[in-house]
All heavy atoms as an XYZ file, in Angstrom:
950
protein
N     217.950    -14.635    280.222
C     217.237    -14.859    281.462
C     217.530    -16.273    281.961
O     217.239    -17.250    281.277
C     215.732    -14.675    281.263
C     214.929    -14.863    282.526
C     213.441    -14.657    282.310
O     213.002    -14.360    281.190
N     212.670    -14.803    283.363
N     218.089    -16.353    283.141
C     218.387    -17.646    283.733
C     217.089    -18.337    284.101
O     216.199    -17.738    284.713
C     219.268    -17.498    284.972
C     219.441    -18.838    285.686
C     220.624    -16.921    284.584
N     217.002    -19.601    283.727
C     215.826    -20.384    284.063
C     216.253    -21.785    284.477
O     217.060    -22.425    283.802
C     214.861    -20.458    282.891
C     213.536    -21.112    283.225
C     212.519    -20.988    282.106
O     212.816    -20.482    281.031
N     211.309    -21.457    282.362
N     215.709    -22.243    285.585
C     215.962    -23.575    286.099
C     214.621    -24.222    286.387
O     213.819    -23.669    287.138
C     216.800    -23.521    287.378
C     218.173    -22.839    287.259
C     218.784    -22.631    288.639
C     219.100    -23.677    286.393
N     214.384    -25.376    285.795
C     213.104    -26.043    285.924
C     213.321    -27.463    286.411
O     213.861    -28.296    285.686
C     212.330    -26.046    284.596
C     210.973    -26.724    284.778
C     212.137    -24.625    284.086
N     212.875    -27.727    287.628
C     213.017    -29.052    288.219
C     211.842    -29.941    287.828
O     210.725    -29.459    287.616
C     213.081    -28.965    289.750
C     214.225    -28.126    290.293
C     213.832    -26.684    290.554
O     212.833    -26.215    289.957
O     214.516    -26.024    291.359
N     212.106    -31.230    287.779
C     211.057    -32.199    287.523
C     211.466    -33.535    288.133
O     212.611    -33.724    288.535
C     210.795    -32.358    286.021
O     211.946    -32.836    285.350
N     210.532    -34.458    288.195
C     210.819    -35.803    288.661
C     210.391    -36.111    290.074
O     210.499    -37.258    290.514
N     209.899    -35.120    290.783
C     209.431    -35.366    292.129
C     208.143    -36.155    292.138
O     207.514    -36.386    291.107
N     207.756    -36.578    293.314
C     206.546    -37.351    293.462
C     206.514    -38.064    294.787
O     207.248    -37.719    295.714
N     205.665    -39.060    294.859
C     205.490    -39.844    296.076
C     206.280    -41.142    295.969
O     206.186    -41.857    294.967
C     204.013    -40.149    296.292
C     203.655    -41.026    297.490
C     204.018    -40.325    298.792
C     202.176    -41.367    297.452
N     207.056    -41.432    296.992
C     207.811    -42.673    297.059
C     207.663    -43.282    298.435
O     207.436    -42.579    299.425
C     209.284    -42.432    296.756
N     207.782    -44.590    298.501
C     207.773    -45.285    299.777
C     209.164    -45.275    300.389
O     210.164    -45.140    299.676
C     207.307    -46.725    299.593
C     205.858    -46.854    299.167
C     205.400    -48.294    299.117
O     206.200    -49.200    298.916
N     204.111    -48.505    299.312
N     209.253    -45.393    301.708
C     210.570    -45.529    302.317
C     211.350    -46.674    301.668
O     210.803    -47.753    301.435
C     210.260    -45.823    303.779
C     208.931    -45.166    304.003
C     208.181    -45.365    302.710
N     212.609    -46.412    301.358
C     213.421    -47.389    300.664
C     213.343    -47.294    299.157
O     214.126    -47.955    298.455
N     212.438    -46.487    298.650
C     212.267    -46.343    297.221
C     213.244    -45.362    296.608
O     214.144    -44.839    297.275
N     213.046    -45.095    295.319
C     213.949    -44.234    294.574
C     213.188    -43.232    293.722
O     212.064    -43.495    293.278
C     214.847    -45.057    293.652
O     215.681    -45.941    294.377
N     213.804    -42.097    293.501
C     213.330    -41.099    292.566
C     214.535    -40.478    291.880
O     215.621    -40.423    292.458
C     212.527    -39.997    293.265
C     211.128    -40.328    293.776
C     210.604    -39.169    294.617
C     210.183    -40.608    292.624
N     214.331    -39.998    290.678
C     215.375    -39.294    289.947
C     214.867    -37.914    289.571
O     213.897    -37.795    288.821
C     215.775    -40.056    288.687
C     217.003    -39.472    287.973
C     217.191    -40.116    286.626
N     218.470    -39.797    286.023
C     218.642    -39.543    284.726
N     217.599    -39.578    283.897
N     219.845    -39.277    284.262
N     215.515    -36.897    290.089
C     215.152    -35.524    289.791
C     215.991    -34.994    288.644
O     217.157    -35.346    288.489
C     215.360    -34.634    291.012
C     214.694    -35.076    292.321
C     214.932    -34.023    293.395
C     213.216    -35.341    292.125
N     215.388    -34.131    287.856
C     216.083    -33.471    286.764
C     215.911    -31.967    286.891
O     214.915    -31.489    287.435
C     215.540    -33.923    285.406
O     215.747    -35.304    285.199
N     216.876    -31.233    286.389
C     216.824    -29.775    286.366
C     217.279    -29.319    284.995
O     218.448    -29.501    284.630
C     217.717    -29.196    287.459
S     217.941    -27.410    287.374
N     216.376    -28.738    284.243
C     216.692    -28.202    282.922
C     217.104    -26.749    283.050
O     216.350    -25.932    283.587
C     215.485    -28.340    282.000
N     218.287    -26.425    282.562
C     218.847    -25.092    282.714
C     218.914    -24.365    281.374
O     219.176    -24.971    280.330
C     220.248    -25.168    283.320
N     218.707    -23.060    281.425
C     218.826    -22.236    280.229
C     219.134    -20.800    280.635
O     218.983    -20.423    281.794
C     217.543    -22.296    279.386
O     216.429    -21.805    280.114
N     219.589    -20.001    279.674
C     219.844    -18.595    279.924
C     221.236    -18.267    280.440
O     221.515    -17.104    280.752
N     222.097    -19.254    280.532
C     223.483    -19.042    280.941
C     224.322    -20.195    280.422
O     223.784    -21.206    279.961
C     223.604    -18.899    282.463
C     223.287    -20.157    283.224
C     224.297    -20.962    283.724
C     221.971    -20.535    283.456
C     224.011    -22.119    284.440
C     221.668    -21.692    284.160
C     222.693    -22.479    284.657
N     225.640    -20.024    280.498
C     226.543    -21.071    280.025
C     226.644    -22.145    281.101
O     227.495    -22.087    281.990
C     227.917    -20.488    279.681
O     227.761    -19.407    278.752
C     228.795    -21.562    279.045
N     225.788    -23.110    281.001
C     225.647    -24.147    282.012
C     226.968    -24.848    282.323
O     227.278    -25.134    283.484
C     224.601    -25.150    281.527
C     224.336    -26.296    282.455
C     223.567    -26.130    283.592
C     224.846    -27.561    282.177
C     223.305    -27.189    284.443
C     224.590    -28.633    283.017
C     223.818    -28.446    284.148
N     227.753    -25.123    281.298
C     228.938    -25.960    281.440
C     230.072    -25.337    282.251
O     231.021    -26.048    282.600
C     229.473    -26.352    280.062
O     229.864    -25.210    279.326
N     230.021    -24.061    282.565
C     231.096    -23.429    283.318
C     230.718    -23.091    284.762
O     231.515    -22.491    285.488
C     231.623    -22.151    282.622
C     230.552    -21.067    282.554
C     232.147    -22.486    281.227
C     231.080    -19.734    282.046
N     229.540    -23.496    285.185
C     229.096    -23.222    286.541
C     228.861    -24.499    287.335
O     228.275    -25.465    286.833
C     227.796    -22.417    286.542
C     227.981    -20.969    286.180
C     227.846    -20.537    284.870
C     228.293    -20.024    287.162
C     228.018    -19.205    284.535
C     228.465    -18.687    286.832
C     228.323    -18.283    285.520
O     228.493    -16.964    285.193
N     229.325    -24.492    288.572
C     228.913    -25.530    289.497
C     227.416    -25.411    289.755
O     226.831    -24.329    289.649
C     229.678    -25.414    290.811
N     226.809    -26.524    290.072
C     225.383    -26.563    290.361
C     225.152    -27.340    291.646
O     225.946    -28.204    292.020
C     224.614    -27.235    289.218
C     224.718    -26.544    287.872
S     223.822    -24.968    287.817
C     222.116    -25.526    287.972
N     224.049    -27.052    292.302
C     223.711    -27.758    293.531
C     222.227    -28.054    293.603
O     221.412    -27.444    292.908
C     224.114    -26.942    294.766
O     225.491    -27.072    295.053
N     221.914    -28.987    294.461
C     220.557    -29.259    294.895
C     220.430    -28.862    296.361
O     221.343    -29.102    297.160
C     220.203    -30.739    294.762
C     220.064    -31.229    293.359
C     221.012    -31.836    292.600
C     218.876    -31.161    292.550
N     220.503    -32.161    291.361
C     219.199    -31.754    291.311
C     217.588    -30.668    292.756
C     218.264    -31.864    290.273
C     216.663    -30.772    291.724
C     217.010    -31.364    290.496
N     219.302    -28.267    296.697
C     218.978    -27.959    298.078
C     217.518    -28.317    298.303
O     216.757    -28.499    297.343
C     219.235    -26.489    298.387
N     217.117    -28.412    299.548
C     215.741    -28.786    299.834
C     215.208    -28.003    301.019
O     215.953    -27.521    301.859
C     215.632    -30.287    300.103
C     216.374    -30.767    301.345
C     216.394    -32.285    301.409
N     217.069    -32.773    302.604
C     217.332    -34.045    302.850
N     216.987    -34.975    301.973
N     217.957    -34.394    303.965
N     213.883    -27.915    301.068
C     213.209    -27.242    302.158
C     212.062    -28.116    302.638
O     211.089    -28.329    301.912
C     212.694    -25.868    301.730
C     212.105    -25.061    302.869
C     211.806    -23.631    302.469
O     211.489    -23.357    301.321
N     211.927    -22.725    303.422
N     212.200    -28.616    303.836
C     211.150    -29.413    304.451
C     210.122    -28.485    305.086
O     210.414    -27.323    305.383
C     211.752    -30.343    305.492
N     208.915    -28.976    305.316
C     207.878    -28.141    305.927
C     208.340    -27.524    307.242
O     208.838    -28.226    308.128
C     206.730    -29.120    306.148
C     206.919    -30.156    305.093
C     208.407    -30.318    304.981
N     208.208    -26.215    307.353
C     208.567    -25.508    308.563
C     210.049    -25.320    308.794
O     210.441    -24.837    309.863
N     210.868    -25.671    307.821
C     212.307    -25.560    307.976
C     212.908    -24.697    306.874
O     212.276    -24.419    305.861
C     212.952    -26.946    307.967
C     212.504    -27.842    309.115
C     213.238    -29.165    309.103
C     212.812    -30.041    310.268
N     213.523    -31.346    310.268
N     214.151    -24.299    307.081
C     214.850    -23.498    306.100
C     215.492    -24.340    305.013
O     215.405    -25.568    305.016
N     216.135    -23.666    304.085
C     216.818    -24.365    303.009
C     218.011    -25.144    303.539
O     218.791    -24.644    304.343
C     217.296    -23.373    301.955
C     216.275    -22.872    300.937
C     216.892    -21.766    300.096
C     215.814    -24.014    300.039
N     218.142    -26.357    303.065
C     219.247    -27.223    303.418
C     219.995    -27.604    302.150
O     219.409    -28.179    301.231
C     218.745    -28.486    304.123
C     219.843    -29.492    304.431
C     219.319    -30.845    304.871
O     218.108    -31.103    304.694
O     220.111    -31.649    305.399
N     221.268    -27.299    302.097
C     222.079    -27.732    300.974
C     222.192    -29.252    300.987
O     222.426    -29.862    302.028
C     223.469    -27.088    301.056
C     224.373    -27.500    299.946
C     224.477    -26.936    298.717
C     225.291    -28.592    299.973
N     225.416    -27.606    297.961
C     225.929    -28.626    298.718
C     225.651    -29.536    300.938
C     226.895    -29.576    298.395
C     226.608    -30.482    300.619
C     227.217    -30.484    299.365
N     222.046    -29.876    299.831
C     222.016    -31.330    299.726
C     223.228    -31.886    298.994
O     223.888    -32.809    299.469
C     220.729    -31.797    299.019
C     220.776    -33.295    298.745
C     219.511    -31.450    299.865
N     223.515    -31.347    297.820
C     224.588    -31.891    296.995
C     225.013    -30.872    295.953
O     224.216    -30.040    295.530
C     224.123    -33.178    296.310
O     225.162    -33.775    295.560
N     226.274    -30.956    295.538
C     226.776    -30.066    294.511
C     227.729    -30.782    293.582
O     228.293    -31.821    293.927
N     227.902    -30.205    292.407
C     228.762    -30.802    291.399
C     229.508    -29.695    290.665
O     228.938    -28.649    290.332
C     227.941    -31.686    290.430
C     228.848    -32.427    289.453
C     226.881    -30.863    289.690
C     228.120    -33.534    288.697
N     230.792    -29.923    290.420
C     231.600    -28.944    289.724
C     231.186    -28.860    288.262
O     230.470    -29.727    287.745
C     233.086    -29.309    289.862
C     234.028    -28.196    289.511
C     234.026    -27.010    290.216
C     234.925    -28.339    288.463
C     234.893    -25.975    289.890
C     235.800    -27.322    288.132
C     235.777    -26.138    288.845
N     231.642    -27.817    287.601
C     231.184    -27.521    286.253
C     231.363    -28.668    285.260
O     230.490    -28.904    284.420
C     231.885    -26.267    285.721
O     233.295    -26.420    285.765
N     232.488    -29.370    285.367
C     232.753    -30.462    284.439
C     232.400    -31.833    285.012
O     232.688    -32.854    284.389
C     234.207    -30.451    283.974
C     235.199    -30.643    285.107
O     234.771    -30.802    286.259
O     236.411    -30.628    284.834
N     231.819    -31.854    286.190
C     231.386    -33.098    286.798
C     232.465    -33.883    287.500
O     232.186    -34.987    287.996
N     233.677    -33.346    287.592
C     234.787    -34.091    288.170
C     234.804    -34.086    289.687
O     235.515    -34.885    290.296
C     236.126    -33.557    287.659
O     236.237    -32.167    287.970
C     236.235    -33.744    286.147
N     234.071    -33.197    290.310
C     234.022    -33.117    291.767
C     232.574    -33.054    292.216
O     231.773    -32.308    291.645
C     234.775    -31.887    292.266
C     234.803    -31.758    293.783
C     235.521    -30.512    294.259
O     236.030    -29.761    293.400
O     235.577    -30.287    295.479
N     232.246    -33.829    293.224
C     230.909    -33.803    293.800
C     231.002    -33.707    295.311
O     231.971    -34.165    295.924
C     230.103    -35.053    293.417
O     230.799    -36.224    293.864
C     229.912    -35.135    291.908
N     229.991    -33.117    295.919
C     229.898    -32.984    297.356
C     228.495    -33.365    297.802
O     227.520    -33.129    297.077
C     230.203    -31.548    297.797
C     231.609    -30.999    297.525
C     231.653    -29.511    297.853
C     232.649    -31.752    298.334
N     228.398    -33.917    299.014
C     227.118    -34.343    299.552
C     226.997    -33.975    301.020
O     227.970    -34.038    301.773
C     226.948    -35.861    299.433
C     226.961    -36.363    298.017
C     228.145    -36.772    297.413
C     225.778    -36.434    297.276
C     228.158    -37.229    296.110
C     225.788    -36.891    295.970
C     226.980    -37.290    295.390
O     226.993    -37.743    294.095
N     225.797    -33.612    301.417
C     225.517    -33.468    302.833
C     225.593    -34.835    303.496
O     225.273    -35.861    302.889
C     224.135    -32.858    303.035
N     226.008    -34.848    304.755
C     226.117    -36.115    305.468
C     224.796    -36.880    305.487
O     224.782    -38.113    305.471
C     226.593    -35.873    306.895
C     228.052    -35.468    306.966
O     228.790    -35.677    305.989
O     228.455    -34.932    308.017
N     223.701    -36.164    305.504
C     222.398    -36.789    305.606
C     222.017    -37.620    304.378
O     221.140    -38.484    304.464
C     221.320    -35.730    305.855
O     221.303    -34.774    304.817
N     222.655    -37.361    303.239
C     222.306    -38.074    302.010
C     223.469    -38.869    301.433
O     223.277    -39.608    300.458
C     221.761    -37.117    300.937
C     220.610    -36.287    301.488
C     222.859    -36.210    300.389
N     224.634    -38.739    302.009
C     225.817    -39.410    301.487
C     225.610    -40.923    301.448
O     225.152    -41.525    302.415
C     227.030    -39.050    302.343
C     228.367    -39.364    301.712
C     229.504    -38.750    302.540
C     229.394    -37.237    302.595
N     230.494    -36.619    303.380
N     225.944    -41.513    300.321
C     225.771    -42.941    300.137
C     224.415    -43.330    299.593
O     224.227    -44.486    299.188
N     223.470    -42.405    299.592
C     222.125    -42.679    299.092
C     221.789    -41.896    297.827
O     221.065    -42.386    296.965
C     221.079    -42.367    300.169
C     221.253    -43.177    301.442
C     220.081    -42.974    302.395
N     219.974    -41.582    302.835
C     218.915    -40.803    302.595
N     217.871    -41.283    301.934
N     218.894    -39.549    303.038
N     222.290    -40.670    297.739
C     222.010    -39.808    296.602
C     223.240    -39.690    295.719
O     224.377    -39.724    296.203
C     221.617    -38.400    297.061
C     220.291    -38.295    297.763
C     219.561    -39.413    298.138
C     219.772    -37.041    298.053
C     218.346    -39.302    298.786
C     218.558    -36.913    298.699
C     217.841    -38.040    299.070
N     223.009    -39.515    294.425
C     224.087    -39.298    293.472
C     223.742    -38.127    292.568
O     222.704    -38.137    291.902
C     224.339    -40.543    292.610
O     224.648    -41.665    293.446
C     225.515    -40.303    291.658
N     224.610    -37.136    292.546
C     224.414    -35.988    291.678
C     225.206    -36.196    290.390
O     226.297    -36.765    290.404
C     224.829    -34.678    292.381
C     224.402    -33.454    291.568
C     226.328    -34.653    292.660
C     224.570    -32.132    292.323
N     224.652    -35.748    289.277
C     225.346    -35.839    288.008
C     224.852    -34.728    287.095
O     223.876    -34.035    287.407
C     225.139    -37.214    287.360
O     223.771    -37.445    287.081
N     225.525    -34.563    285.978
C     225.106    -33.541    285.028
C     225.460    -33.976    283.622
O     226.396    -34.744    283.403
C     225.755    -32.185    285.347
C     227.261    -32.149    285.184
C     227.847    -30.885    285.806
N     227.395    -29.681    285.128
C     227.444    -28.460    285.655
N     227.916    -28.294    286.886
N     227.021    -27.414    284.954
N     224.703    -33.477    282.672
C     224.961    -33.694    281.258
C     225.054    -32.315    280.630
O     224.032    -31.684    280.334
C     223.857    -34.526    280.622
C     224.170    -34.916    279.193
O     224.987    -34.249    278.550
O     223.580    -35.902    278.710
N     226.277    -31.849    280.447
C     226.456    -30.493    279.939
C     225.966    -30.332    278.503
O     225.587    -29.233    278.097
C     227.922    -30.080    280.053
C     228.314    -29.749    281.474
O     227.457    -29.559    282.340
N     229.609    -29.679    281.734
N     225.984    -31.403    277.734
C     225.478    -31.334    276.367
C     223.979    -31.094    276.333
O     223.451    -30.559    275.357
C     225.830    -32.606    275.606
N     223.296    -31.489    277.403
C     221.851    -31.319    277.496
C     221.444    -30.202    278.451
O     220.245    -29.984    278.653
C     221.193    -32.622    277.939
C     221.376    -33.772    276.962
C     220.687    -35.028    277.467
C     220.835    -36.171    276.491
N     220.173    -37.403    276.984
N     222.417    -29.521    279.042
C     222.138    -28.473    280.027
C     221.207    -28.977    281.127
O     220.245    -28.306    281.515
C     221.532    -27.237    279.358
C     222.540    -26.432    278.570
O     223.734    -26.727    278.544
N     222.074    -25.384    277.905
N     221.516    -30.153    281.629
C     220.638    -30.787    282.601
C     221.422    -31.298    283.798
O     222.486    -31.899    283.648
C     219.859    -31.939    281.959
O     219.120    -31.445    280.838
C     218.879    -32.541    282.953
N     220.874    -31.067    284.968
C     221.399    -31.546    286.236
C     220.471    -32.636    286.762
O     219.254    -32.535    286.602
C     221.470    -30.387    287.228
C     221.920    -30.690    288.654
C     223.411    -30.972    288.680
C     221.564    -29.520    289.573
N     221.048    -33.633    287.414
C     220.265    -34.752    287.929
C     220.571    -35.009    289.394
O     221.658    -34.703    289.889
C     220.571    -36.037    287.157
C     220.352    -35.944    285.674
C     221.411    -35.695    284.806
C     219.083    -36.119    285.125
C     221.219    -35.614    283.445
C     218.877    -36.038    283.759
C     219.945    -35.788    282.919
O     219.745    -35.707    281.568
N     219.610    -35.613    290.068
C     219.827    -36.124    291.407
C     219.130    -37.468    291.522
O     217.895    -37.530    291.531
C     219.299    -35.165    292.472
C     219.600    -35.566    293.919
C     221.098    -35.480    294.196
C     218.826    -34.696    294.907
N     219.915    -38.518    291.574
C     219.380    -39.854    291.776
C     219.272    -40.097    293.273
O     220.270    -40.035    293.987
C     220.291    -40.907    291.141
C     219.836    -42.343    291.341
C     218.531    -42.649    290.643
O     218.361    -42.302    289.479
N     217.599    -43.280    291.348
N     218.075    -40.370    293.746
C     217.817    -40.547    295.159
C     217.385    -41.982    295.409
O     216.332    -42.409    294.929
C     216.745    -39.571    295.641
C     217.056    -38.117    295.325
S     215.870    -36.966    296.076
C     214.380    -37.471    295.221
N     218.193    -42.707    296.148
C     217.898    -44.089    296.505
C     217.732    -44.210    298.012
O     218.118    -43.326    298.771
C     219.020    -45.014    296.034
C     219.202    -45.014    294.539
O     218.241    -44.870    293.780
N     220.446    -45.203    294.094
N     217.178    -45.327    298.430
C     216.984    -45.604    299.853
C     216.319    -44.437    300.560
O     216.751    -43.990    301.629
C     218.328    -45.942    300.516
O     218.934    -47.055    299.902
N     215.263    -43.943    299.975
C     214.602    -42.752    300.501
C     214.024    -42.979    301.893
O     213.551    -44.070    302.216
C     213.496    -42.308    299.552
C     213.997    -41.604    298.287
C     212.897    -41.558    297.235
C     214.477    -40.195    298.624
N     214.083    -41.926    302.679
C     213.580    -41.928    304.038
C     212.501    -40.857    304.181
O     212.499    -39.877    303.445
C     214.711    -41.629    305.027
C     215.887    -42.577    304.950
C     216.998    -42.135    305.890
C     218.186    -43.071    305.829
N     219.270    -42.624    306.736
N     211.600    -41.016    305.142
C     210.580    -39.982    305.343
C     211.171    -38.594    305.563
O     210.577    -37.605    305.127
C     209.830    -40.471    306.590
C     209.969    -41.956    306.529
C     211.361    -42.194    305.992
N     212.327    -38.509    306.193
C     212.946    -37.221    306.427
C     213.498    -36.565    305.166
O     213.941    -35.414    305.205
C     214.055    -37.326    307.488
C     215.052    -38.436    307.230
C     214.741    -39.699    308.016
O     213.567    -40.118    308.018
O     215.671    -40.268    308.628
N     213.479    -37.279    304.048
C     213.833    -36.685    302.764
C     212.680    -35.887    302.164
O     212.866    -35.223    301.141
C     214.265    -37.763    301.767
C     215.545    -38.461    302.182
O     216.470    -37.785    302.666
O     215.622    -39.697    302.005
N     211.517    -35.974    302.760
C     210.364    -35.237    302.268
C     210.646    -33.743    302.295
O     210.961    -33.176    303.337
C     209.126    -35.550    303.111
O     208.785    -36.924    302.951
C     207.941    -34.692    302.686
N     210.547    -33.108    301.137
C     210.876    -31.692    301.027
C     210.595    -31.223    299.613
O     210.369    -32.020    298.700
C     212.345    -31.444    301.368
N     210.638    -29.920    299.448
C     210.641    -29.317    298.130
C     212.100    -29.205    297.703
O     212.906    -28.588    298.406
C     209.977    -27.943    298.171
C     209.752    -27.241    296.837
C     208.774    -28.030    295.972
C     209.221    -25.829    297.075
N     212.428    -29.799    296.581
C     213.808    -29.849    296.113
C     214.043    -28.825    295.013
O     213.293    -28.748    294.041
C     214.143    -31.243    295.587
C     214.408    -32.239    296.690
C     213.359    -32.717    297.474
C     215.694    -32.691    296.958
C     213.596    -33.614    298.502
C     215.935    -33.593    297.980
C     214.881    -34.049    298.750
O     215.122    -34.943    299.766
N     215.105    -28.050    295.184
C     215.468    -26.998    294.249
C     216.830    -27.277    293.631
O     217.728    -27.787    294.304
C     215.566    -25.640    294.954
C     214.320    -25.182    295.630
C     214.072    -25.503    296.952
C     213.397    -24.406    294.951
C     212.929    -25.068    297.592
C     212.245    -23.952    295.574
C     212.011    -24.290    296.901
N     217.000    -26.916    292.374
C     218.344    -26.845    291.818
C     218.771    -25.388    291.773
O     217.946    -24.474    291.745
C     218.434    -27.497    290.435
S     217.544    -26.664    289.113
N     220.076    -25.167    291.798
C     220.599    -23.811    291.892
C     221.926    -23.674    291.161
O     222.709    -24.623    291.092
C     220.775    -23.424    293.358
N     222.173    -22.502    290.655
C     223.388    -22.148    289.933
C     224.352    -21.429    290.858
O     223.960    -20.520    291.587
C     223.031    -21.242    288.756
C     224.201    -20.532    288.111
C     223.716    -19.445    287.169
C     224.854    -18.559    286.710
N     225.377    -17.733    287.834
N     225.629    -21.814    290.810
C     226.642    -21.134    291.598
C     226.774    -19.681    291.175
O     226.665    -19.352    289.994
C     227.985    -21.844    291.459
N     227.023    -18.818    292.133
C     227.156    -17.398    291.853
C     228.415    -17.086    291.051
O     228.402    -16.236    290.163
C     227.183    -16.609    293.169
C     227.090    -15.108    293.005
C     227.206    -14.412    294.348
N     226.316    -14.977    295.343
C     225.029    -14.649    295.482
N     224.482    -13.750    294.669
N     224.298    -15.218    296.415
N     229.493    -17.780    291.357
C     230.766    -17.536    290.699
C     231.222    -18.752    289.908
O     230.992    -19.887    290.312
C     231.841    -17.169    291.724
C     231.543    -15.902    292.501
C     232.646    -15.543    293.459
O     233.751    -16.107    293.333
O     232.416    -14.694    294.339
N     231.875    -18.491    288.798
C     232.434    -19.558    287.992
C     233.603    -20.224    288.706
O     234.341    -19.585    289.448
C     232.887    -19.018    286.637
C     231.747    -18.569    285.734
C     232.266    -17.804    284.533
N     232.782    -16.502    284.911
C     233.343    -15.634    284.084
N     233.468    -15.939    282.792
N     233.770    -14.466    284.527
N     233.759    -21.517    288.484
C     234.885    -22.237    289.048
C     234.817    -22.454    290.537
O     235.854    -22.670    291.179
N     233.619    -22.394    291.108
C     233.450    -22.522    292.552
C     232.395    -23.571    292.856
O     231.310    -23.568    292.262
C     233.046    -21.174    293.180
C     232.767    -21.337    294.663
C     234.127    -20.137    292.953
N     232.703    -24.456    293.795
C     231.747    -25.422    294.306
C     231.796    -25.346    295.822
O     232.768    -25.781    296.439
C     232.077    -26.836    293.825
C     231.219    -27.966    294.406
C     229.742    -27.713    294.125
C     231.657    -29.308    293.852
N     230.744    -24.792    296.407
C     230.696    -24.541    297.836
C     229.398    -25.110    298.402
O     228.325    -24.856    297.853
C     230.781    -23.040    298.150
C     230.762    -22.801    299.653
C     232.045    -22.445    297.537
N     229.472    -25.850    299.504
C     228.275    -26.455    300.088
C     227.497    -25.501    300.996
O     227.212    -25.823    302.148
C     228.850    -27.640    300.866
C     230.190    -27.153    301.313
C     230.699    -26.309    300.166
N     227.161    -24.339    300.472
C     226.409    -23.335    301.208
C     225.357    -22.736    300.291
O     225.672    -22.291    299.184
C     227.328    -22.224    301.725
C     228.414    -22.701    302.670
C     229.331    -21.583    303.096
O     229.027    -20.407    302.804
O     230.362    -21.876    303.723
N     224.126    -22.683    300.748
C     223.046    -22.194    299.897
C     223.236    -20.735    299.508
O     222.767    -20.301    298.452
C     221.668    -22.399    300.553
C     221.367    -23.883    300.698
C     221.598    -21.699    301.910
N     223.937    -19.967    300.331
C     224.162    -18.565    300.043
C     225.085    -18.296    298.871
O     225.168    -17.155    298.402
N     225.770    -19.307    298.387
C     226.685    -19.156    297.263
C     226.024    -19.421    295.916
O     226.698    -19.468    294.890
C     227.880    -20.093    297.431
C     228.722    -19.783    298.665
C     229.324    -18.393    298.616
O     229.784    -17.970    297.533
O     229.323    -17.718    299.665
N     224.721    -19.549    295.907
C     223.975    -19.842    294.683
C     222.971    -18.735    294.430
O     222.201    -18.365    295.325
C     223.314    -21.222    294.796
C     224.376    -22.282    294.922
C     224.955    -22.561    296.160
C     224.849    -22.948    293.809
C     225.980    -23.487    296.269
C     225.865    -23.876    293.910
C     226.432    -24.140    295.140
O     227.448    -25.054    295.249
N     222.975    -18.216    293.211
C     222.232    -16.988    292.943
C     220.933    -17.165    292.175
O     220.104    -16.248    292.158
C     223.130    -15.963    292.233
C     223.696    -16.447    290.913
O     223.522    -17.631    290.567
O     224.323    -15.626    290.213
N     220.742    -18.288    291.513
C     219.497    -18.543    290.802
C     218.949    -19.896    291.207
O     219.698    -20.879    291.315
C     219.694    -18.482    289.283
C     219.890    -17.081    288.766
C     221.164    -16.545    288.608
C     218.794    -16.280    288.452
C     221.341    -15.256    288.147
C     218.970    -14.988    287.988
C     220.240    -14.477    287.837
O     220.418    -13.190    287.377
N     217.637    -19.921    291.381
C     216.954    -21.108    291.876
C     215.739    -21.417    291.038
O     215.056    -20.516    290.546
C     216.511    -20.898    293.327
C     217.640    -20.638    294.262
C     218.350    -19.479    294.393
C     218.204    -21.555    295.197
N     219.328    -19.626    295.349
C     219.254    -20.887    295.860
C     217.916    -22.870    295.539
C     220.015    -21.503    296.849
C     218.667    -23.487    296.525
C     219.707    -22.798    297.167
N     215.451    -22.694    290.888
C     214.219    -23.091    290.240
C     213.048    -22.968    291.189
O     213.184    -22.541    292.344
N     211.880    -23.353    290.708
C     210.674    -23.279    291.523
C     210.498    -24.491    292.428
O     209.688    -24.461    293.353
C     209.443    -23.122    290.628
C     209.382    -21.778    289.925
C     208.105    -21.587    289.152
O     207.734    -22.429    288.335
N     207.426    -20.487    289.423
N     211.240    -25.538    292.173
C     211.227    -26.700    293.029
C     210.316    -27.809    292.537
O     209.367    -27.582    291.788
N     210.640    -29.017    292.976
C     209.794    -30.173    292.725
C     209.605    -30.911    294.046
O     210.556    -31.115    294.800
C     210.402    -31.088    291.633
O     209.490    -32.147    291.329
C     211.739    -31.673    292.060
N     208.382    -31.280    294.327
C     208.050    -31.855    295.623
C     208.379    -33.336    295.670
O     207.995    -34.104    294.783
C     206.562    -31.652    295.929
C     206.103    -32.256    297.255
C     206.728    -31.576    298.458
O     206.859    -30.356    298.480
N     207.111    -32.360    299.456
N     209.066    -33.734    296.720
C     209.349    -35.132    297.003
C     208.682    -35.490    298.326
O     208.924    -34.831    299.338
C     210.861    -35.407    297.086
C     211.132    -36.823    297.608
C     211.506    -35.202    295.724
N     207.853    -36.501    298.301
C     207.187    -36.965    299.504
C     207.496    -38.439    299.696
O     207.253    -39.250    298.799
C     205.672    -36.754    299.417
O     205.395    -35.366    299.219
C     204.994    -37.218    300.696
N     208.031    -38.775    300.849
C     208.380    -40.154    301.167
C     207.494    -40.592    302.329
O     207.629    -40.097    303.446
C     209.856    -40.301    301.538
C     210.192    -41.773    301.771
C     210.738    -39.727    300.433
N     206.610    -41.509    302.043
C     205.638    -41.932    303.040
C     205.118    -43.317    302.708
O     204.996    -43.691    301.541
C     204.468    -40.944    303.091
O     203.467    -41.378    303.995
N     204.811    -44.064    303.735
C     204.202    -45.365    303.560
C     202.693    -45.305    303.728
O     201.988    -46.281    303.547
C     204.785    -46.368    304.566
O     204.568    -45.935    305.897
């Protein structure tokens, strides 16, 4: 059974930082690309960042490029998202997701078949 559990969300001030984690189980984590996506109040899912299975390739949405860093530790079956220089518009429920196909990293939410329950990030002064 695939399971993805996000953690690390919380309240941050504009300009602050948070580090999200996603603990994965139930599949061979090391052979799948992974992504982070978010859903702001009243809006749909927005793809945020993705990382290839071995961590050699990363992709970012323009809205977070230069501020967020995605990484993974395959030995720990864990995905991370380091978020710096946070803005109020980053406020959202953040999800991690598993790519549907092996060897694929695509910046589209429809290409990911399993999702965690999310961790809330609120950026406010």
